[in-house]
N, C-alpha and C positions, 0 to 999 in steps of 0.2 A: 781133099775137100773137108776132112774132119778137122783140119787146123783152122780152116775158115769158120766152120760152125762153132768151134771153141772160141774163136776171137769174137764173133758175134754174140755168143753168150756172155762173154766177159764185158763187151760194150753195154749190153742190155743191163747187166747187174750194176755197172758203174752209173749208168743213167738213172735207173730206178732208185738207187741209193741217194743220188742227187735230189730226186723228186721227194724222197722221204725227209731229206734235210730241209727243203723249202717248206714242206708241210709243217714241219716242227717249228720252223721260224714264224709261220703264220699264226701259231698259237700264242707266241710271246707278245706282250704289250710293248709299245714303244720301239718297234723295229724300224730302222732307217728307211729302207726302201718301202714305198707304199705297198699295202697288201695287194693291190691290183697287179703291180709288177711281179710280186712274188707268186701270185696265182698264174700269171702268164708264163713265167719261167718254169714253174712246176709242171704246167700242162705241156709245154714244149719238151721238157725232159721225159715226161711220162709218154708222150707220143713217139719220141725217138726211141725210148727204151722198149716200147711195144712193138715197133717196127723191127728193131734189131732182134728182139726175141722171136718174132714171127719168121724172119729170114733164117735165123739160126735153127729153128725147128724144122723148116722146110729143107734146109741143107742137110740136116742130120738124118732125116727120115726118107727123103726122096732121092738122095744122091749117095 
């Protein structure tokens, strides 16, 4: 089960880094995808990263 927890920690880190990338792109002027699309993508990645992080913490502490 420790390997599953590590895998979920890695997934959450990747998703949260993707969220950070989209937030940085929001600050640049003249970005091709509209800002609403970037906000939706960032929110989806942040939600997925948060869920993966929650699952990883639950696996590492409770099992």
